[in-house]
C-alpha positions as CSV (number, residue, x, y, z in Angstrom):
1,X,6.8,2.9,-30.3
2,X,4.8,2.6,-27.1
3,X,6.6,3.4,-23.9
4,X,7.1,0.7,-21.3
5,X,4.9,1.2,-18.3
6,X,7.0,1.8,-15.2
7,X,6.9,-0.9,-12.5
8,X,5.8,-0.2,-9.0
9,X,9.4,-0.4,-7.8
10,X,10.6,2.0,-10.6
11,X,7.9,4.5,-9.7
12,X,8.7,4.2,-6.0
13,X,12.4,4.9,-6.8
14,X,11.4,8.0,-8.8
15,X,9.3,9.3,-5.9
16,X,12.2,8.7,-3.5
17,X,14.6,10.6,-5.8
18,X,12.1,13.5,-6.0
19,X,11.7,13.6,-2.2
20,X,15.5,13.5,-1.7
21,X,16.1,16.2,-4.2
22,X,13.4,18.5,-2.7
23,X,14.7,17.8,0.9
24,X,18.1,19.2,-0.1
25,X,16.4,22.6,-0.4
26,X,18.6,24.0,-3.2
27,X,16.0,23.7,-5.9
28,X,14.6,26.7,-7.7
29,X,11.0,27.4,-6.9
30,X,9.6,26.6,-10.4
31,X,11.5,23.3,-10.5
32,X,10.4,22.5,-6.9
33,X,6.8,23.0,-7.8
34,X,7.1,20.8,-10.9
35,X,8.8,18.1,-9.0
36,X,6.3,18.3,-6.1
37,X,3.4,18.0,-8.7
38,X,5.2,15.0,-10.3
39,X,5.7,13.5,-6.8
40,X,2.0,13.8,-5.9
41,X,1.0,12.1,-9.2
42,X,3.5,9.3,-8.5
43,X,2.2,8.9,-4.9
44,X,-1.4,8.7,-6.2
45,X,-0.4,6.1,-8.9
46,X,1.5,4.0,-6.3
47,X,-1.5,4.2,-3.8
48,X,-3.8,3.1,-6.6
49,X,-1.6,0.1,-7.4
50,X,-1.4,-0.8,-3.7
51,X,-5.2,-0.6,-3.4
52,X,-5.6,-2.8,-6.4
53,X,-3.1,-5.3,-5.1
54,X,-5.0,-5.4,-1.7
55,X,-8.3,-6.1,-3.5
56,X,-6.6,-8.9,-5.5
57,X,-5.3,-10.4,-2.4
58,X,-8.7,-9.9,-0.7
59,X,-9.9,-13.3,-1.7
60,X,-7.8,-16.2,-0.6
61,X,-8.1,-19.9,-1.5
62,X,-8.1,-22.4,1.4
63,X,-6.7,-25.9,1.3
64,X,-9.9,-27.3,-0.1
65,X,-9.9,-24.9,-3.0
66,X,-12.7,-22.8,-1.5
67,X,-12.5,-19.0,-1.8
68,X,-12.4,-17.2,1.5
69,X,-12.9,-13.5,1.9
70,X,-9.7,-11.9,3.4
71,X,-10.5,-9.8,6.5
72,X,-7.9,-7.2,7.2
73,X,-6.8,-6.7,10.8
74,X,-7.6,-3.2,12.0
75,X,-6.6,-1.0,14.9
76,X,-10.0,-1.6,16.4
77,X,-9.5,-2.5,20.0
78,X,-12.5,-4.8,19.9
79,X,-10.5,-7.3,17.9
80,X,-7.3,-6.9,19.9
81,X,-5.3,-6.5,16.7
82,X,-5.8,-10.2,15.9
83,X,-8.0,-10.2,12.8
84,X,-11.3,-11.8,13.8
85,X,-10.1,-13.1,17.2
86,X,-11.4,-10.2,19.2
87,X,-13.0,-10.2,22.6
88,X,-16.0,-12.4,22.8
89,X,-14.9,-14.5,19.9
90,X,-15.7,-18.2,19.9
91,X,-12.3,-18.9,18.4
92,X,-9.6,-20.1,20.8
93,X,-6.6,-17.8,21.3
94,X,-3.3,-19.0,19.7
95,X,-1.2,-21.0,22.1
96,X,2.4,-19.9,22.7
């Protein structure tokens, strides 16, 4: 019988348990190394799922049913943290 693939939330919970256990500091070295390795594998799997989800959400559908490319806000000061509404943009700033 095939094993059920763990959900993102289940994997995240496993990673949190590993971290918590290792932070207690009373784990034998061999067990700590094994848990650390398992934690790294979980972290990579979780990152892969997040990256995949981000790509899935990368295309948005507007009100007319047209697909629009999602543009992630960055820490780039040229866009003032507001997506595409950076300095020099033709778009009007949001009114408060």
